[in-house]
C-alpha positions as CSV (number, residue, x, y, z in Angstrom):
1,M,191.0,8.0,95.4
2,S,192.5,4.6,94.6
3,A,193.5,2.1,97.1
4,P,196.9,2.9,98.7
5,A,199.7,0.7,97.6
6,Q,200.3,-2.1,100.1
7,S,203.6,-3.5,101.2
8,G,204.8,-6.6,99.3
9,A,204.3,-9.0,102.2
10,R,200.9,-7.5,103.2
11,F,199.5,-7.5,99.7
12,G,200.9,-11.0,99.2
13,R,198.9,-12.2,102.2
14,V,195.8,-10.7,100.7
15,V,196.3,-12.4,97.3
16,G,197.3,-15.7,99.0
17,A,194.2,-15.6,101.3
18,S,192.0,-15.0,98.3
19,I,193.3,-17.7,96.1
20,I,193.6,-20.3,98.9
21,G,190.1,-19.6,100.0
22,T,188.6,-19.8,96.5
23,T,190.7,-22.9,95.8
24,V,189.2,-24.6,98.9
25,E,185.6,-23.6,98.0
26,W,185.9,-24.5,94.3
27,Y,187.5,-27.8,95.3
28,D,184.4,-28.5,97.3
29,F,182.2,-27.4,94.4
30,F,183.9,-29.3,91.6
31,L,184.3,-32.4,93.7
32,Y,180.5,-32.5,93.8
33,G,180.3,-32.0,90.1
34,S,182.8,-34.8,89.3
35,A,181.1,-37.1,91.8
36,A,177.7,-36.4,90.2
37,A,179.1,-37.3,86.8
38,L,180.8,-40.5,88.0
39,V,179.0,-42.1,91.0
40,F,176.1,-40.2,92.4
41,G,173.6,-41.6,89.9
42,P,173.9,-45.3,91.0
43,L,174.5,-44.4,94.7
44,F,171.6,-42.0,95.2
45,F,169.3,-42.7,92.3
46,P,169.7,-46.5,91.7
47,E,166.2,-47.2,90.5
48,Q,166.8,-45.2,87.3
49,D,168.5,-46.4,84.1
50,D,172.0,-45.0,83.5
51,F,171.0,-42.0,81.4
52,V,168.2,-40.9,83.8
53,G,170.4,-41.6,86.8
54,V,173.1,-39.3,85.6
55,L,170.4,-36.7,84.7
56,A,169.1,-36.9,88.2
57,A,172.6,-36.5,89.7
58,F,173.2,-33.4,87.6
59,A,169.8,-32.1,88.7
60,T,171.1,-32.1,92.3
61,Y,174.2,-30.4,91.0
62,A,172.0,-27.7,89.5
63,V,170.0,-27.3,92.7
64,G,173.0,-25.6,94.4
65,F,172.8,-22.8,91.8
66,F,169.4,-21.8,92.9
67,A,170.8,-21.0,96.4
68,R,173.6,-18.9,94.8
69,P,171.5,-15.7,94.2
70,V,170.2,-15.9,97.7
71,G,173.7,-16.2,99.1
72,A,174.9,-13.4,96.8
73,L,172.2,-11.1,98.2
74,V,172.8,-12.0,101.9
75,F,176.6,-12.0,101.7
76,G,176.6,-8.9,99.4
77,H,174.4,-6.9,101.8
78,F,176.5,-7.6,104.9
79,G,179.8,-7.5,102.9
80,D,178.9,-3.9,101.8
81,R,177.8,-3.0,105.4
82,L,180.4,-4.8,107.5
83,G,183.3,-5.5,105.3
84,R,184.7,-8.1,102.9
85,K,186.8,-10.1,105.3
86,K,184.2,-11.2,107.9
87,L,181.9,-12.6,105.2
88,L,184.7,-14.5,103.5
89,V,185.5,-16.4,106.7
90,I,181.8,-17.3,107.1
91,S,181.4,-18.5,103.5
92,L,184.5,-20.7,103.8
93,M,183.3,-22.4,106.9
94,M,179.8,-23.1,105.5
95,M,181.0,-24.5,102.2
96,G,183.7,-26.7,103.8
97,S,181.4,-28.1,106.5
98,A,178.7,-29.0,103.9
99,T,181.3,-30.8,101.8
100,F,182.6,-32.8,104.7
101,L,179.1,-33.9,105.6
102,I,178.5,-35.1,102.1
103,G,181.3,-37.6,102.6
104,L,179.4,-39.0,105.6
105,L,176.1,-39.4,103.9
106,P,174.3,-42.8,103.8
107,T,173.4,-44.0,100.3
108,Y,170.0,-45.0,98.9
109,D,170.6,-48.6,99.7
110,S,170.9,-47.7,103.4
111,V,168.2,-45.2,104.0
112,G,166.1,-45.0,100.8
113,V,164.8,-41.6,99.7
114,L,166.3,-39.8,102.7
115,A,169.7,-40.1,101.0
116,P,169.0,-37.9,98.0
117,V,167.0,-35.5,100.3
118,L,170.1,-35.0,102.6
119,L,172.3,-34.7,99.5
120,I,170.1,-31.9,98.1
121,A,170.0,-30.1,101.5
122,L,173.8,-30.0,101.7
123,R,174.1,-29.0,98.1
124,L,171.9,-26.0,98.8
125,I,174.2,-25.0,101.7
126,Q,177.2,-25.3,99.3
127,G,175.4,-23.1,96.7
128,F,174.4,-20.5,99.3
129,A,178.0,-20.2,100.5
130,L,179.5,-20.0,97.1
131,G,177.1,-17.3,96.1
132,G,178.7,-15.0,98.6
133,E,182.3,-16.3,98.3
134,W,183.3,-15.2,94.8
135,G,182.3,-11.5,95.0
136,G,184.2,-11.0,98.3
137,A,187.3,-12.9,97.2
138,V,187.8,-10.8,94.0
139,L,186.9,-7.5,95.7
140,I,189.4,-7.8,98.6
141,V,192.1,-8.2,96.0
142,S,190.8,-5.6,93.5
143,E,190.4,-3.0,96.3
144,H,194.0,-3.5,97.5
145,G,197.2,-2.6,95.6
146,K,198.0,-0.6,92.5
147,P,195.2,0.0,89.9
148,E,197.4,-0.4,86.9
149,H,197.9,-4.1,87.8
150,R,194.4,-4.7,88.9
151,G,193.6,-7.2,86.1
152,F,196.6,-9.3,86.9
153,W,196.2,-9.5,90.7
154,A,192.4,-9.8,90.6
155,S,192.7,-12.8,88.3
156,W,194.5,-14.8,91.0
157,P,191.3,-15.6,93.0
158,Q,189.9,-16.6,89.6
159,A,192.7,-19.1,89.3
160,G,191.2,-20.7,92.4
161,A,188.6,-22.2,90.2
162,P,190.9,-24.3,88.0
163,A,193.1,-24.9,91.1
164,G,190.1,-26.3,93.0
165,N,189.1,-28.3,89.9
166,L,192.7,-29.5,89.5
167,L,192.8,-30.6,93.2
168,A,189.4,-32.3,93.1
169,T,190.0,-34.0,89.8
170,G,193.5,-35.0,90.9
171,V,192.3,-36.7,94.1
172,L,189.6,-38.5,92.2
173,A,192.0,-39.6,89.4
174,L,194.5,-40.9,92.0
175,L,191.7,-42.9,93.7
176,A,190.5,-44.2,90.3
177,T,194.1,-45.3,89.5
178,F,194.6,-47.3,92.7
179,Q,191.0,-48.6,93.2
180,S,188.7,-50.7,91.2
181,D,185.5,-49.1,90.1
182,A,183.6,-51.2,92.7
183,Q,185.9,-50.0,95.5
184,F,185.6,-46.4,94.4
185,E,181.8,-46.6,94.2
186,A,181.6,-48.4,97.5
187,W,183.7,-46.1,99.7
188,G,186.6,-44.4,97.8
189,W,184.5,-41.5,96.6
190,R,184.0,-40.4,100.2
191,I,187.7,-39.7,100.8
192,P,188.1,-36.4,98.9
193,F,184.9,-35.1,100.6
194,L,186.3,-35.9,104.1
195,L,189.7,-34.3,103.2
196,S,187.9,-30.9,102.9
197,A,188.2,-30.7,106.7
198,V,192.0,-30.2,106.3
199,L,191.5,-27.6,103.6
200,I,189.0,-25.6,105.8
201,I,191.6,-25.3,108.5
202,V,194.3,-24.1,106.1
203,G,192.0,-21.6,104.3
204,L,190.6,-20.2,107.6
205,W,194.0,-19.7,109.1
206,V,195.1,-17.7,106.0
207,R,192.0,-15.6,105.7
208,L,192.0,-14.5,109.3
209,S,195.4,-13.0,108.8
210,V,194.5,-10.4,106.1
211,S,193.4,-6.8,106.6
212,E,190.1,-5.3,105.4
213,S,189.9,-3.5,102.1
214,P,191.2,0.1,102.4
215,V,188.8,1.3,99.7
216,F,185.9,-0.1,101.7
217,L,187.1,1.4,104.9
218,E,187.2,4.9,103.3
219,A,183.7,4.5,101.9
220,Q,182.5,3.3,105.3
221,R,183.8,6.4,106.9
222,E,182.0,8.6,104.3
223,A,178.8,6.6,104.9
224,E,179.0,7.2,108.6
225,A,179.7,10.9,108.1
226,K,176.7,11.3,105.8
227,A,174.5,9.4,108.2
228,A,175.6,11.6,111.1
229,Q,175.1,14.7,109.1
230,S,171.7,13.9,107.7
231,G,170.4,11.8,110.6
232,V,169.2,9.2,108.0
233,A,170.5,5.7,107.7
234,E,172.3,4.4,104.6
235,A,170.1,2.8,102.0
236,A,170.4,-1.0,101.6
237,P,173.0,-2.0,99.1
238,I,170.5,-3.8,96.9
239,V,168.4,-0.7,96.6
240,T,171.5,1.3,95.5
241,V,172.3,-1.4,92.9
242,L,168.7,-1.5,91.5
243,T,168.4,2.2,91.3
244,R,171.9,3.2,90.1
245,Y,173.5,0.1,88.5
246,K,170.7,-1.7,86.6
247,R,172.7,-1.7,83.3
248,E,175.8,-2.9,85.0
249,V,174.0,-5.8,86.5
250,L,172.7,-6.8,83.1
251,T,176.2,-6.4,81.6
252,A,177.7,-8.7,84.3
253,M,175.0,-11.2,83.7
254,G,175.5,-11.2,79.9
255,A,179.2,-11.4,80.3
256,R,178.9,-14.5,82.5
257,I,176.7,-16.6,80.1
258,A,179.3,-18.0,77.7
259,E,182.0,-18.1,80.4
260,N,179.7,-20.1,82.8
261,V,178.2,-22.5,80.4
262,S,181.5,-23.3,78.6
263,F,183.3,-24.0,81.8
264,Y,180.8,-26.5,83.2
265,L,180.5,-28.3,79.8
266,L,184.3,-28.4,79.4
267,T,184.8,-29.9,82.8
268,A,181.9,-31.7,84.4
269,F,180.0,-32.6,81.2
270,S,183.1,-33.8,79.4
271,L,183.5,-36.4,82.1
272,T,180.1,-37.8,81.4
273,Y,180.6,-37.6,77.6
274,L,183.9,-39.5,77.6
275,T,182.8,-42.2,80.0
276,N,179.2,-42.8,78.7
277,V,179.4,-41.9,75.0
278,G,183.0,-42.7,74.4
279,G,182.9,-45.8,76.6
280,L,186.3,-44.8,78.2
281,D,187.2,-45.5,81.8
282,S,186.9,-42.8,84.4
283,S,190.7,-42.4,84.8
284,F,191.0,-41.5,81.1
285,A,188.4,-38.7,81.5
286,L,189.7,-37.5,84.8
287,N,193.4,-37.3,83.7
288,A,192.4,-35.4,80.5
289,V,190.5,-32.8,82.6
290,L,193.4,-32.8,85.1
291,I,196.0,-31.8,82.5
292,A,193.8,-29.2,80.9
293,S,193.0,-27.7,84.3
294,A,196.7,-27.3,85.0
295,V,197.2,-25.3,81.8
296,H,194.1,-23.3,82.7
297,L,195.4,-22.4,86.1
298,V,198.7,-21.1,84.8
299,T,197.2,-19.0,82.0
300,I,194.4,-17.2,83.8
301,P,196.7,-14.6,85.4
302,L,198.3,-14.1,82.0
303,W,195.0,-13.1,80.5
304,G,194.4,-10.8,83.5
305,A,197.8,-9.1,82.9
306,L,197.0,-8.8,79.1
307,S,193.8,-7.0,80.1
308,D,195.9,-4.4,82.0
309,R,197.7,-3.6,78.8
310,I,195.0,-3.6,76.1
311,G,191.8,-3.5,78.1
312,R,189.2,-5.8,79.5
313,K,186.9,-5.8,76.4
314,P,189.3,-7.0,73.7
315,V,190.5,-10.0,75.9
316,Y,187.0,-10.9,77.0
317,L,185.6,-10.7,73.4
318,F,188.4,-12.9,72.1
319,G,187.5,-15.6,74.7
320,A,183.7,-15.5,74.0
321,A,184.3,-15.7,70.2
322,G,186.8,-18.5,70.8
323,V,184.5,-20.8,72.8
324,G,181.8,-20.4,70.1
325,V,184.1,-21.4,67.3
326,W,185.7,-24.2,69.3
327,A,182.4,-25.9,70.3
328,F,182.2,-28.1,67.2
329,A,185.9,-29.1,67.1
330,F,185.7,-30.0,70.8
331,F,183.3,-32.9,70.3
332,G,185.0,-34.1,67.2
333,L,188.3,-34.5,69.1
334,L,186.6,-36.2,72.0
335,D,185.0,-38.7,69.7
336,T,188.4,-39.9,68.5
337,G,189.0,-41.7,71.8
338,N,192.6,-40.6,71.6
339,F,193.9,-39.3,75.0
340,F,196.2,-36.6,73.5
341,L,193.4,-35.2,71.3
342,A,191.0,-35.3,74.3
343,V,193.5,-33.2,76.3
344,V,193.8,-30.8,73.4
345,A,190.0,-30.5,73.1
346,I,189.5,-29.6,76.7
347,T,192.7,-27.5,77.1
348,V,192.0,-25.2,74.1
349,G,188.4,-24.8,75.3
350,L,189.6,-23.8,78.7
351,L,192.2,-21.4,77.2
352,F,189.4,-19.5,75.5
353,H,187.4,-19.7,78.8
354,G,190.4,-18.2,80.6
355,A,190.4,-15.2,78.3
356,M,187.0,-14.4,79.7
357,Y,187.6,-15.5,83.3
358,G,191.0,-13.8,83.8
359,P,189.9,-10.2,83.3
360,Q,186.4,-10.8,84.7
361,A,187.1,-10.0,88.3
362,A,188.6,-6.6,87.6
363,F,185.9,-5.9,84.9
364,F,183.0,-6.6,87.3
365,S,184.7,-4.8,90.2
366,E,185.0,-1.7,88.0
367,L,181.2,-1.7,87.2
368,F,180.0,-0.7,90.7
369,G,180.6,1.8,93.5
370,T,182.3,0.7,96.7
371,K,179.3,0.5,99.1
372,A,177.3,-1.4,96.6
373,R,180.1,-3.4,94.9
374,Y,179.9,-6.6,96.9
375,T,176.1,-6.8,96.2
376,G,176.3,-5.7,92.6
377,V,179.2,-8.1,91.6
378,S,177.7,-11.0,93.5
379,V,174.1,-10.6,92.3
380,G,175.1,-10.0,88.7
381,A,177.4,-13.0,88.6
382,Q,175.1,-15.4,90.5
383,L,171.9,-14.5,88.7
384,A,173.8,-15.4,85.5
385,S,174.9,-18.7,87.1
386,L,171.3,-19.5,87.8
387,V,170.3,-19.2,84.2
388,A,173.6,-20.3,82.6
389,G,175.7,-22.7,84.8
390,A,172.9,-24.3,86.7
391,P,171.0,-25.8,83.7
392,A,174.1,-26.2,81.5
393,P,174.8,-29.9,82.0
394,L,171.1,-30.7,82.0
395,I,170.5,-28.8,78.8
396,A,173.5,-30.4,77.2
397,L,172.3,-33.8,78.2
398,A,168.8,-33.1,76.9
399,L,170.2,-31.8,73.6
400,L,172.5,-34.8,73.4
401,G,169.4,-37.0,73.5
402,S,171.1,-40.3,74.4
403,F,174.5,-41.9,75.0
404,E,174.0,-44.3,72.1
405,D,173.1,-41.8,69.3
406,P,174.4,-38.4,70.6
407,N,173.4,-35.1,68.9
408,V,176.6,-33.1,69.4
409,V,175.6,-30.5,66.8
410,A,172.7,-29.4,69.0
411,V,175.1,-29.1,72.0
412,G,177.5,-27.1,69.8
413,L,174.8,-24.7,68.7
414,Y,173.9,-24.2,72.4
415,I,177.4,-23.0,73.1
416,V,177.4,-20.7,70.1
417,V,174.1,-19.0,71.2
418,C,175.6,-18.4,74.7
419,A,178.8,-17.0,73.1
420,V,176.7,-14.5,71.0
421,V,174.9,-13.3,74.2
422,T,178.2,-12.6,75.9
423,L,179.7,-10.9,72.8
424,I,176.7,-8.5,72.7
425,A,176.8,-7.7,76.4
426,V,180.6,-7.0,76.6
427,W,180.7,-5.1,73.2
428,S,177.9,-2.8,74.2
429,Y,179.6,-1.6,77.4
430,S,182.4,0.9,77.6
431,E,186.0,0.0,78.5
432,T,186.5,0.0,82.3
433,R,190.3,-0.5,82.7
434,T,191.1,3.1,83.8
435,R,188.3,3.4,86.4
436,D,189.2,4.4,89.9
437,L,187.6,2.0,92.4
438,G,187.7,4.6,95.2
439,E,186.1,7.5,93.2
440,D,182.5,6.2,93.3
441,K,181.7,5.2,96.9
442,A,178.0,4.6,96.2
443,V,177.0,6.0,99.6
444,V,173.2,6.6,99.3
445,V,171.1,7.5,102.3
446,K,167.4,6.6,102.6
447,E,164.9,9.2,101.5
448,R,163.3,11.1,104.3
449,R,159.6,10.5,104.6
450,P,157.6,13.7,104.9
451,T,156.4,14.2,108.5
452,S,152.7,14.5,109.0
453,V,151.4,17.9,110.2
């Protein structure tokens, strides 16, 4: 059966806890990406030229993605065994603490090679925590409330991504406005990282106030009953996923390719392109991303609501096709050096991205049974991040070739290929909008081993 309808105040706390928590964690994540694009090159890799220094900074950005599938597996396992809420609290504390410590790091000039080593270590912790954060945040909302509005409400934790980007970019833009480039590079970049301590406290307070998913609690009761009846323990969630939901994992991975790549290129990579290729100052680039992120934030729930009316597939396919078509216009508008056109370039790209990202939470939740859902959603999404989001800025930089004679056509074709992969993955799977999240509990017990005679 579906999740029982929650009272307005109770369900509001669930949605609020989810979006606040994801906003905090994505703030941490995007803050790192923005700093990598703007200052980490000269601070942690000063012996390289500008292009190689930025490339090295983006390499540390990519490192965090390699920890994501591990985080997805660990958090997914315990989230399917112990519940969504406990793991969300842990992921928030890990992500926020690592971000705060980045703000205290010594630079290469102070401690030499130890500086980038410490940076990479904290980046790995960020990636590990984020690997488990997203799945739990979208599930705790998807598994509460009325199923006919699942797309809309599940899109709110998705809105935490642009909200976090908006907050991180806004703080950086404010600092860039009131500080010289020398001041910002010397110490100003540390301020937004240290501010994460305040955000951790707020997010933790809200998340501790929510109740566990009723769909999970019902599935947990069935699992305990089956175990008591058979005398055999429940199978590990990853075993259930790999035996019953292989196609669903591949669908989730394919659906994430264009969404993941386009987002990081539209946000983090655009900062590098505008400042290094366009020769524009950092405040120009940051303010353009800031405005686009505000529009993105507002429209993501609208795409989720539309998927409740016409289905997840049509909305998702529209977004994937859109980013592929927009790829070439995007760079042409950035090359004008006009602020309004730069805002249009990033905003329209993020609108197409939102058409994928809005219904994604509900779509992925509907692919898996309850007792394997945290693992399935997390592993599918984060494996895609490893092959898509992690190398995206690096691949784009490599295809670009140089800042002096950039090959934007190659980067555009890269986005088109990713869009085609996503179109195929989503088109080939059936519509999921009417699925009951409580029907398939995915409770599988381990096979009994034959006893020796």
